[in-house]
C-alpha positions in Angstrom: -9.5 -13.5 16.7 -12.3 -12.8 14.4 -14.1 -9.3 15.2 -17.7 -8.4 13.8 -17.4 -4.6 12.7 -20.3 -2.9 13.5 -21.5 0.3 11.9 -19.6 2.3 14.7 -16.5 0.3 14.4 -16.9 1.5 10.5 -17.1 4.8 11.4 -14.2 4.6 13.8 -11.9 2.9 10.3 -13.1 5.3 7.7 -12.4 8.6 9.8 -9.1 6.4 10.6 -8.1 5.9 7.4 -8.8 9.6 6.1 -6.8 11.1 9.1 -4.7 8.7 11.4 -3.4 11.1 13.7 -7.3 12.0 14.9 -6.9 12.1 18.6 -9.5 9.6 20.6 -11.2 12.8 21.3 -11.7 13.8 18.0 -12.9 10.7 17.1 -15.1 10.3 19.4 -16.8 13.6 18.7 -17.0 12.7 14.9 -18.9 9.3 15.7 -20.4 10.1 19.0 -18.6 8.6 21.3 -16.3 9.5 24.6 -12.8 9.1 24.4 -12.4 6.2 26.5 -14.8 4.4 24.7 -13.3 5.3 21.2 -9.7 4.3 22.5 -11.2 0.8 23.8 -12.7 0.1 20.2 -9.7 1.1 18.3 -7.3 -1.2 20.9 -10.2 -3.8 19.7 -9.5 -3.4 16.2 -5.9 -3.4 16.7 -5.9 -6.5 18.8 -7.6 -8.1 16.0 -5.3 -7.1 13.4 -8.3 -5.0 11.4 -5.7 -2.1 11.9 -2.5 -3.3 11.4 -0.3 0.3 11.1 -0.3 3.9 11.0 1.3 5.2 8.2 2.1 9.0 6.7 1.6 9.3 2.8 4.7 10.9 1.4 4.6 13.0 -1.8 7.2 11.0 -4.0 7.8 13.9 -6.3 8.3 16.6 -3.5 11.0 14.1 -2.2 12.9 14.0 -5.7 11.4 10.9 -6.7 8.9 12.1 -9.7 9.2 9.0 -12.3 6.8 6.4 -11.3 6.5 3.2 -13.3 4.5 -0.4 -13.1 7.4 -3.3 -14.2 5.6 -6.5 -15.1 8.2 -9.2 -14.5 7.8 -12.6 -16.0 10.5 -15.0 -14.7 11.0 -19.1 -14.4 11.3 -20.7 -11.0 15.4 -20.2 -10.7 14.7 -16.2 -11.4 11.5 -16.1 -9.3 13.9 -17.6 -6.4 16.7 -15.2 -6.9 14.5 -11.8 -7.2 12.4 -12.9 -3.8 16.0 -13.0 -2.0 16.9 -9.4 -4.0 13.7 -7.8 -3.8 13.8 -6.4 -0.2 17.3 -4.5 -1.3 15.7 -2.8 -4.4 15.1 0.5 -2.8 13.1 2.1 -5.8 10.4 -1.0 -5.6 7.9 0.9 -3.4 5.4 -2.0 -4.1 5.7 -5.4 -4.7 2.8 -8.2 -5.9 2.9 -11.7 -7.1 0.1 -12.1 -9.6 -1.9 -14.6 -11.7 -1.5 -15.1 -15.3 1.6 -14.9 -17.8 3.6 -12.5 -15.9 4.9 -13.4 -12.1 4.9 -9.9 -10.3 4.1 -6.6 -10.8 6.3 -3.9 -9.2 5.5 -0.4 -8.5 8.7 1.7 -8.6 9.8 5.4 -8.1 13.0 7.0 -9.4 14.4 10.5 -9.5 15.0 10.3 -13.3 14.3 8.5 -16.6 18.0 7.4 -16.8 17.7 5.8 -13.3 14.7 4.0 -14.4 16.6 2.7 -17.2 19.3 1.5 -15.0 17.0 0.1 -12.8 15.4 -1.8 -16.0 18.7 -3.2 -16.9 19.5 -4.7 -13.4 15.4 -6.2 -13.5 16.5 -8.1 -16.8 18.4 -10.4 -14.5 15.4 -11.7 -13.0 13.5 -12.6 -16.4 11.5 -10.7 -18.8 10.3 -7.0 -18.0 7.7 -5.2 -19.6 7.6 -1.3 -18.2 4.5 1.5 -17.8 4.8 4.7 -17.2 3.0 6.6 -14.8 1.5 9.8 -16.5 -1.2 10.4 -13.6 -3.3 8.8 -11.1 -6.9 9.2 -10.4 -7.0 7.0 -7.3 -4.0 6.4 -5.2 -5.4 5.3 -2.0 -9.2 4.4 -1.2 -10.6 4.0 2.3 -12.5 0.8 3.0 -15.4 0.9 4.5 -18.8 -1.3 4.8 -19.6 -0.7 1.2 -16.8 -3.0 -0.2 -18.5 -5.8 2.0 -21.7 -5.1 1.0 -22.1 -3.4 -2.1 
């Protein structure tokens, strides 16, 4: 289903990305619509796959995972097949992306300590060549998508 998103739809999306727990009443007040009208608009966005889920943002350091890193993995076809079979069970990996270029994957990992990171990196060497960058700070961790991304 291809859905054309109008200004109202973008307003709904922007606010839900900023605060997914808004009630339909609160959302309606913010964009000048009734709660039932907003509920119908949100349902259509969900049905079209534009809204694919609602999530809680977790502060990794506060739950005991203060060390974050990007792991760049370069592997051959056999290693890549093994890695794709194993990646879902490596809980330290919080994001995994297949990429273009010399490297095969870029992973975002979160661990409780440098020692844990070292053990993880040794395990990752079974799947190919590993290059790691510790994340010192993050200036943008999540950005809301709106109409400006499509029509700059």
